[in-house]
N, C-alpha and C positions, 0 to 999 in steps of 0.2 A: 304256413302265411301265405298271407293274400296277396297276389302277384298287384303289382304299381300301374297306373291306369294312366297314360297318356294321352292328352290333349292338344289333337292336330286338327290346322284348318289349313285346309288349301284353294284355289281361286278357284277348285267345284264344289266346295261340304267340307262338312266341320267333320271331324271320325274321333272314339275313343280309341288306344290302343291300347291294348295287354299282351304281351310276350311277343309281343311283331305282329299280331294280328288285329284287322280293326273287329273289336267287339260289338261297335252303336255308331252307327253315322244320323247325319244331317246334310241330306243334297241340297243345294243350293234350285232355284229354278231353271230351267233352257234357256234363258231370256239374257241377252248381252246387255240389255239396260240394265236388269235383276243382280247379275254377275256385277258390272260397272258400280252398281249399290256398294254391293257389300266389299267391294276392293277399297271402293273411298272413304270407307269407314274404319279399314282395318291399316292406312295410310294416317287416318285423324286421331288414329290409336284409341278407338273407341273397340267394347268389346262388342259382338254381333247376337241376334237372338236365338240363332241356332248351335253356340256355344253356350250360351244361359242354358239351353233348354238340355242341352248335356251332361251340363255337370252338376242338374237339379238334382238332390239325393245322395249326392256324394262326398264323402267325407276327405279324400284326400284323393288329390290330382296332379301330376305332372307337366308343367307347359315349356314349350320352345322358343317363347318369346316374352322380352319384357312387358308387353303390351298386357297380354293376362295375367300379368302377376297380380295387375289391381283388384281381378274377380278371384282370388281367394288361389293362386296354381303357384305352386310351388317351383320354383326354374331351374334346370336342369342345361348344364353344360354339352349338348352335343348335338350331331348334325338328326333331323327329325327322321321318322320312318317314310321312305320312300310310296307315295299311293296314286298308283296309275289311273288318268281320267278314264281310260278304256272298259276299266273293269267296273266302272260306274256308268256307262251309260253315254261320257263326253268324250269330245272330239277335242283337237287343237284349234281347228276353224270356227268355235263359238267362243275360247279365249281370244283369238284375232281380234275377233266382230269387239269383245266385250272393250278391251282396251283398248280402239278405236275410238267405243264412246266413250273410255275416262279419259282417252286423250282432248277430246274438243271436250269437255266439261272442264279441264284444266285450262286450254284456250281462254275458254269465256269468265272464268273465272281470275286467270292475269289480265284481262281487260277490263276490271274493276275503275275502281272508283280512284284509286291509287296510281295505276297507269295514265287515267286523263289527267290527274293532278301532276304528272310527272312531265305530258307533256303539254300543258300549261306554263311550268315553267320555264322550259325548253323554251316555247315560242314568247314569251315575256322576254326573255334574255334577248333574243334574238332581234326581233321588235327594239331593245332599249340599243343595241349594236346599230342597227340600219337606221333608226331616229338619229343616233348620236352624229354617226357618219355623213347622213343627209344635213346636218343642222350644221358642222360643222361647212361642208360643199359650199351650204349656203350662206354663210356667216364668209365666208371668202369671197362670194361671185357678187353680191352684193356690194360685200366693201367696195368693190370699182365702183359702184352708183354712191354706195350714202353708208362712209364705214363708218361711223358715226351714231350708229340708229343702235346697234345690238350692246354698247353702253348707256344708252339711253332711258332704253326699258327694260322690261321682265324677260324672259325668253319668250314667255309665253303670245305675250305680246305683240313683239319680233317678229315674230311667226305669221302672227294675224294683221299685221299693218304690209308685209310683202303680199301674202296671199289674195287681201283683199285690195291694195291699189298701186304697189309697183314701182311706180315713181315718188320720189320724196316730196313732189310738190304737191301731191294726191291726198298726203296725211296730213293727218292734224296733229303732229308736232313741228318745234322749231327747228325747219334744218341749217337753219343760216347760213354762216359761209362755209358751207361744206369744204372738205375738198376733193371729192366724188367727181367724177365723168358724169356728164349725160348715156345714160342706156339706151341702144338699140331697141326700136317695137320687140324684132324677133327674141331678142335676146332679153328685153322687161316681159313677156311673157314664159319664156321659160323656166324663169327666178319664179317665175307667181307659180307654176306648177309645181314647181320643188316645194315650195314651201305650202302648198292645200297637201301632199304626202307628207308633210313633218305633219302638219294639223291632224289631215287623219290616222295618222299610224298614234299622236298622242293618245288620242281621242279611245281607239281600239285599244291603247296599252292601257289605259285607266280602266278599259271592259275585264279584262284577262286580268287586273290587280283585285274587282271585285269578284268575279268569277272566282281564282283562288281564295279569297276569301270568305263564299260563301259555303267551298268546299270545303272548304281547313274546318269552317265549326260543326260542320255534320260529318267529318272522320275523324277529328282530333279536336276536338275542341281547348282540352287542356296544353297541347302545345300552344294551340294557335295563342289562348290569351297568353301563356306563358312567351314564348318565342316574337310574339309575332304572324302573321300569317304568314305571307309572305315569306320568311323567314325559315317558319314551320314547314311551307311547304318545300321550300330547299334539304331541308334536312332528311323530308319526308321520301323527297325523291334520290340526295344520293345513297339512302339505308337501300333501296328498292323496295318499299313499303313499306307502311306502319306496323305491322307484323314483324319486319326485320331493322326496323328502328327500335321497337319495345323489346327486341332482342341484345341489340346491343348495350355490351356498358360502356359505362359514361368517359372514360378514357377513350373510346373510340369518334364517340357524337362529337367530342369536345375537334376531336381533327380533322371531322367529313370536309371534304372541299381542299384539305389541304395533302391531299396525296403526292402530290409531287415536289414537294418541299420536304415531306417525311422520306422521301425515297433520295432526295438528293443527298440529306442526312444521316442516314445509314449506308448511304454507297459512299460520298465525298466528305463523310464526317462535318459537316456544316452545324449549324445552329440548328438546336430541332423547333420546329414550329408549336406556339403556342394556341393558335387557335385554328379555326378553316374559316366554314360559312357564318359564324357564332362573331363572327368580326364585324360582319354589315349590321347588327344587333347597336343600336346607341350605347346599353351598357356596357360593353363590350369598347368600342374605336372613340367613346369619347371618354375612354375612360385614362388614366397618366397611362404610359407602357411599361411601367413598373408592375402595376397593378393588373396588369390584361389577362397575364395569364391565371392567376389565381380567378380571378372573378369569369373568364371563361371555364374552369374548375367547376366552379362553385354553379356556374351557368347548366352545366353541362349535366350534373347530378342532378336537379331538380327536373329538365327537360327527359332525361332518363324514367323516372318514376311518370311524368306525367304521360310519355309512350305508353306506357304498361297500365294505367288507367285506361286508357283510353281504349286498346285493344282489349284487354282480357277483364277487368272490372265496369268500365264503362260510366263511372262513376269520376262529379265533375268536383276535382281538389284543384284546380287551381289558384284559389282564393290564396287555399293557403300554404299551397307553393310558392307565390308571392310572399307569401310573409316571411317564411323562410328563407325563402333567397333573399329577402332584403337582411333579416338576419344577421346572414352568410356576408353578404360584400362589406355589411358595418364590421363587422371583422375584420374583411380584409382588410378594407380602407384605414382602420386604426394600426393595423399589424404594419403597413406599408406605406405609412403616411409620408413619407419622404424617400428622397430619390436614394437609389442606391450611388456609392461611386463608383466611377467612370472606370473599367478595367484597361490598361493600356495597352494600346494598340500593336500586334503584334505579328508580324509578316511571318507567314506561313509557306512551309517551304514544299508541301505538297504532298503528295504521293510520288515514292521512288518511281521513276520508269521501269518498263519492262525493256531488258535486252532483247534485241532483235535474234 
């Protein structure tokens, strides 16, 4: 009876092992970059050319990795035999150099479009927060001089008028019998500078949104079309990248951004969250409160399919997903057309305190 043949791959080569001894081998080049190339393929679950060369002509062979089952090997549940690199002319410093090369490649790969998109979303949030704070301060400060202006014009015009004129007398608006006091020259200049900063930040925010829209169309056109570029970018950022989003179940996508509420539910037994970032989409936040959970669930299911299409198949299927989503939403609206009766409020006794 013929002894079984096992295929073993190490960092320095591929080997056929029979009865504990190496019967045939194909060694890797003694170059850190070439070794890193092969280690990267192994990480990506790809078969190496050296492995295919060794198994050519074999009717049956056994493997120790699920990766090699794809090329016809039979899996065995035991430790692979140890093959010393020194016996084949390789040393540990070469492995060290190869791992450094591989690590640098991982860092470069990690700083891809996903990472830049996450930074753009973070920058957008920071700019919106800073802009709102400055606008609030501007409203209060300029309100000492012309408090009626904020309600007379839109937000953009309010900022432009202050940045361009300062004094209410110089504005092309009817300040009439304003209750505001005159504003000193130095304070007027300071307020105008703040208004100019708010206007600049608003312009930069618009540019960031345009950047996010372009990058989402490149990276995830289906998710962008279905959820909108900004909400889609937030989902990609919270998941850790498009690949991670594509691997998430729809139930997790539904709650992305609601982690604190979810942990509070698990710890303190509060009501579970029904949605996270998806609440920012009009489909969810404009719906009646009793429909939002079901709408978020249906919405997340379609986004999960869109993310997988964007990452794996690269096919544009957003139009079909939108049609399917509309059917699902029509069913939800029909089933939940009326608000459920309110439950009577009960005071919770809370969890018993620990004795000291």
